[in-house]
C-alpha positions as CSV (number, residue, x, y, z in Angstrom):
1,M,190.9,148.7,75.5
2,F,187.5,150.3,76.9
3,R,186.3,153.3,74.8
4,L,184.3,155.5,76.1
5,A,182.2,158.3,73.6
6,H,181.6,161.5,74.9
7,L,179.3,164.4,73.5
8,S,177.2,167.6,74.7
9,D,175.4,170.5,73.8
10,I,172.7,168.5,71.7
11,H,170.3,171.8,71.8
12,L,167.5,169.7,69.8
13,G,165.8,171.6,67.9
14,P,163.1,172.7,66.2
15,L,161.5,174.4,69.6
16,P,158.5,173.2,69.8
17,D,155.0,176.2,69.4
18,L,155.3,178.3,72.3
19,A,152.6,179.4,74.2
20,Y,152.6,183.4,75.4
21,R,153.0,182.0,79.1
22,D,156.2,180.4,78.2
23,L,157.9,183.5,77.1
24,I,156.9,185.7,80.9
25,T,160.1,183.7,82.2
26,K,164.0,184.2,81.2
27,R,163.0,181.9,78.3
28,I,162.3,185.4,76.4
29,T,165.3,186.1,76.2
30,G,166.3,182.4,75.4
31,Y,163.7,182.7,72.3
32,I,165.2,185.7,71.3
33,N,168.7,184.2,71.3
34,W,167.5,181.0,69.5
35,R,165.9,183.4,66.8
36,R,168.9,185.3,66.2
37,N,171.7,182.7,66.3
38,R,171.1,178.8,67.4
39,R,168.6,178.0,65.1
40,A,171.1,179.5,62.3
41,N,173.9,177.7,63.4
42,L,172.4,174.5,65.2
43,H,171.5,171.4,63.6
44,E,169.9,168.5,63.4
45,G,171.7,167.1,60.3
46,V,175.0,167.7,62.0
47,I,173.2,165.4,65.1
48,D,172.6,162.7,62.9
49,Q,175.7,162.6,61.5
50,I,177.7,162.8,65.2
51,V,175.3,159.9,66.1
52,D,175.9,157.6,63.4
53,D,179.8,157.9,63.5
54,I,179.7,157.0,66.9
55,K,177.1,154.2,66.5
56,A,179.8,153.2,63.8
57,Q,182.5,153.2,66.2
58,A,181.2,151.0,68.7
59,P,182.5,152.3,71.7
60,D,182.2,150.3,75.3
61,H,179.8,153.8,76.8
62,I,178.5,157.0,75.8
63,A,178.8,160.3,77.9
64,V,176.2,163.0,77.5
65,S,177.9,166.3,79.3
66,G,174.4,168.3,79.0
67,D,172.7,170.5,77.2
68,L,170.1,168.5,75.4
69,M,167.4,171.2,75.2
70,N,167.3,174.8,74.9
71,L,164.7,176.5,76.8
72,A,163.7,173.6,78.7
73,L,159.6,173.4,77.6
74,S,157.6,170.3,77.9
75,G,157.5,169.2,74.2
76,E,161.8,169.7,74.7
77,V,161.8,167.2,77.1
78,E,160.0,164.6,75.6
79,L,161.9,165.1,72.1
80,S,165.2,164.8,74.1
81,R,164.1,161.6,75.8
82,L,162.8,160.2,72.5
83,W,166.3,161.2,71.4
84,L,168.2,159.4,74.4
85,E,165.9,156.1,73.0
86,E,167.3,156.6,69.5
87,L,171.2,157.1,71.0
88,G,171.2,153.7,73.3
89,P,169.6,151.8,76.1
90,G,170.1,153.7,79.4
91,N,173.0,150.5,80.3
92,D,175.1,151.8,77.8
93,V,174.5,155.4,77.9
94,S,174.8,157.9,81.0
95,V,174.0,162.2,81.0
96,I,174.2,165.0,83.2
97,P,172.1,168.4,82.8
98,G,173.2,171.4,81.8
99,N,171.9,175.0,82.7
100,H,170.2,174.8,79.6
101,D,167.7,172.0,80.6
102,A,167.6,173.6,84.1
103,Y,166.5,176.9,82.2
104,V,163.9,178.1,84.6
105,P,162.8,176.9,88.0
106,G,161.0,173.1,87.9
107,A,162.8,172.5,84.4
108,L,165.3,169.9,86.2
109,D,163.0,168.0,87.7
110,K,161.6,167.3,84.8
111,A,164.3,166.5,82.9
112,C,165.4,164.1,85.3
113,A,162.5,162.2,85.8
114,A,162.1,162.0,82.2
115,W,166.1,160.6,81.7
116,G,165.8,158.0,84.2
117,P,167.2,155.6,83.1
118,W,170.2,157.3,81.7
119,M,170.7,159.3,84.8
120,H,171.1,156.7,88.0
121,G,174.0,155.0,89.8
122,D,174.1,151.3,89.9
123,G,171.6,150.2,92.2
124,M,169.6,152.8,92.1
125,H,166.0,152.4,90.6
126,R,165.3,155.8,89.8
127,S,167.1,159.2,88.4
128,A,169.4,161.4,90.4
129,R,167.2,163.9,91.0
130,R,168.5,167.5,92.2
131,G,170.0,167.1,95.3
132,E,170.9,163.4,94.8
133,F,174.1,164.1,92.4
134,P,176.6,162.5,92.1
135,Y,175.8,159.3,90.7
136,M,178.7,156.7,90.3
137,R,178.3,153.7,87.1
138,V,180.8,151.0,86.8
139,R,181.6,150.1,83.4
140,G,184.7,147.9,82.6
141,P,187.6,149.8,84.3
142,M,185.6,153.1,84.5
143,A,183.8,154.5,87.2
144,L,182.0,157.1,85.5
145,I,181.2,159.9,87.9
146,G,178.1,161.9,87.4
147,V,177.8,165.6,88.5
148,S,175.2,168.3,87.9
149,S,176.1,171.7,88.1
150,A,173.0,173.0,85.9
151,R,170.6,175.3,88.3
152,A,167.8,177.8,87.1
153,T,169.5,181.1,86.7
154,A,168.3,185.0,86.2
155,P,168.3,185.8,82.7
156,F,171.3,186.6,80.7
157,L,173.4,184.4,83.1
158,A,174.7,180.8,82.9
159,S,176.6,179.7,85.5
160,G,176.7,176.7,87.1
161,F,177.1,175.7,90.8
162,F,179.3,172.8,92.7
163,G,178.5,173.3,96.8
164,E,179.3,171.1,99.6
165,K,177.3,168.4,98.9
166,Q,178.0,167.2,96.3
167,A,181.6,168.0,97.0
168,D,181.2,165.1,100.0
169,R,179.8,162.7,98.5
170,L,182.2,163.0,94.9
171,G,185.1,162.4,97.4
172,T,183.3,159.7,99.0
173,L,182.5,158.5,95.4
174,L,185.7,158.9,94.5
175,D,187.8,157.1,97.3
176,E,185.5,153.9,96.4
177,A,186.6,153.6,93.2
178,H,189.9,154.5,93.8
179,E,189.9,151.4,96.6
180,R,188.1,149.5,93.4
181,D,191.2,150.5,91.0
182,L,188.7,151.6,88.9
183,C,190.1,154.4,86.4
184,R,187.8,157.4,87.6
185,V,185.9,159.7,85.0
186,I,184.1,162.7,86.3
187,M,181.4,164.2,83.9
188,I,180.2,167.5,84.7
189,H,178.6,170.5,82.8
190,H,180.2,173.5,83.2
191,P,184.5,173.8,83.1
192,P,185.8,173.2,86.5
193,V,188.5,175.6,85.4
194,R,189.2,179.4,86.0
195,G,189.1,181.4,82.7
196,A,187.4,178.5,80.7
197,A,184.0,180.4,80.6
198,A,183.0,183.9,80.2
199,S,182.1,185.0,84.1
200,H,178.5,185.2,83.6
201,K,178.7,181.5,82.7
202,R,181.2,180.2,84.8
203,L,181.1,177.6,87.4
204,L,180.5,178.7,91.1
205,G,182.7,176.8,93.5
206,I,185.7,175.9,90.9
207,G,187.8,175.9,94.1
208,R,185.6,173.7,96.1
209,F,186.0,171.7,93.0
210,Q,189.6,171.8,92.7
211,D,190.3,171.3,96.3
212,T,188.1,167.9,96.1
213,M,190.6,167.1,93.2
214,R,193.5,167.7,95.4
215,R,192.3,165.6,98.0
216,H,190.7,162.9,96.3
217,G,192.4,162.4,92.8
218,A,191.0,161.5,89.4
219,E,192.1,160.4,86.5
220,L,189.8,162.5,83.7
221,V,187.2,165.5,83.9
222,L,184.7,165.4,81.1
223,H,182.7,168.3,80.3
224,G,180.7,170.9,77.6
225,H,179.2,174.3,78.1
226,T,181.6,176.3,75.9
227,H,181.2,174.7,73.2
228,L,184.9,174.4,72.1
229,P,187.3,171.3,72.0
230,T,190.2,172.2,74.7
231,T,192.4,170.3,77.3
232,Y,193.3,171.5,80.7
233,R,194.8,170.3,83.5
234,I,194.2,170.7,87.6
235,D,195.9,169.2,90.5
236,G,194.8,165.8,92.0
237,R,196.2,163.8,94.9
238,H,197.4,161.5,92.2
239,G,198.8,163.5,90.0
240,S,197.5,166.3,87.6
241,V,194.2,165.6,86.1
242,P,193.2,166.0,82.4
243,V,190.5,168.3,81.7
244,V,188.5,168.0,78.6
245,G,186.2,170.0,76.4
246,V,184.3,169.3,73.5
247,A,182.9,171.1,70.6
248,A,178.8,171.2,70.8
249,A,177.6,168.4,68.9
250,G,175.0,169.9,66.8
251,Q,177.1,172.7,66.1
252,G,177.2,173.7,62.3
253,P,180.2,174.5,59.8
254,K,181.1,178.0,59.2
255,G,180.3,179.2,62.8
256,S,181.4,180.8,65.6
257,H,182.4,178.0,67.1
258,P,184.2,174.4,65.8
259,A,181.4,172.4,64.3
260,G,180.1,169.5,65.7
261,Q,182.2,167.1,67.4
262,Y,182.7,164.5,70.0
263,N,185.0,162.9,71.8
264,M,186.6,159.0,72.1
265,I,188.3,158.5,74.9
266,G,190.5,155.4,75.1
267,I,191.0,153.7,78.4
268,G,193.9,151.0,78.8
269,G,196.8,150.0,81.3
270,E,195.9,148.9,85.2
271,A,195.2,150.9,88.6
272,G,198.2,153.3,89.1
273,A,199.5,153.0,85.2
274,W,196.2,154.1,83.3
275,N,197.3,154.9,80.0
276,I,194.0,157.2,78.5
277,S,193.7,158.6,74.9
278,L,191.9,161.1,73.4
279,T,190.3,161.4,69.4
280,R,188.8,163.9,68.7
281,R,186.3,162.9,65.8
282,G,183.7,165.5,63.9
283,L,182.7,168.4,61.1
284,S,185.3,170.8,60.0
285,D,184.3,174.1,57.5
286,T,186.1,172.4,54.9
287,N,184.6,168.6,55.2
288,A,181.2,167.4,55.2
289,A,182.3,164.1,56.9
290,V,182.5,163.0,60.0
291,H,186.5,162.2,60.1
292,T,189.3,162.0,62.8
293,I,190.5,165.5,63.8
294,T,193.1,165.3,66.1
295,T,194.4,162.5,68.7
296,E,196.4,163.3,72.2
297,Q,197.9,161.3,74.4
298,L,196.6,162.4,78.1
299,S,198.5,160.0,80.2
300,G,200.6,157.0,80.5
301,E,201.8,155.1,77.5
302,P,200.0,154.8,74.3
303,G,198.2,151.8,74.3
């Protein structure tokens, strides 16, 4: 059984010192939101507990589906790079960016450059920079395909985008992985499901993404962004495709969203008969230790 750990929405803190020039952008609204809300609910201690438990579970690979940062300040780019080094080497950890990692124009390029070892496909020697997503990594029976929905947006918007170029390349990679009898797992920050996020936070291109699933198929889609542990299903070429979200890894207990969690995905079986299971582990408002919260069989028979 191949085991993939999935976490998202790290929102590392605290924020580094800000200069006045940093706030003459959309960052002013984000800074106010941090001061009023995120600072109180997102905790480095929770992240540490989640990561310690992931390492104790010894997964075969770790997937991080975006939002490592808050305002994409230069200091946050470096902080997130150091955090990734602690999480694991680039060969064992795969990352995609979220909307907070592309908070203002130019931020995404800096993040991609800093996270290169954790964000490039097999055979590539540098990160999948803007315009070069998705990338694919083969690990065991799994083809992990990283899609980027991240882009800079106007104040009060947190929407993502999935365009034609990514759709074409995603289709090609899905077909290649299918021909190699691999279990195809897609990682994207924004949920590719209608109604899963508020209108100002939605993915633009949901129809395009779902059409790609109907034409090419996949076995699993992982996302973050909503800070909620959810499971949806969308139509795929070879049957329905489970779409799995996860609570924010840094969320403290007794907040408006579930406390910090991560997903442990089990992949067994073989092409045409994959057995995929989901175990959610994390904190709860009544339990200060990381524990199993729910288990679910996503496809096939229990391994």
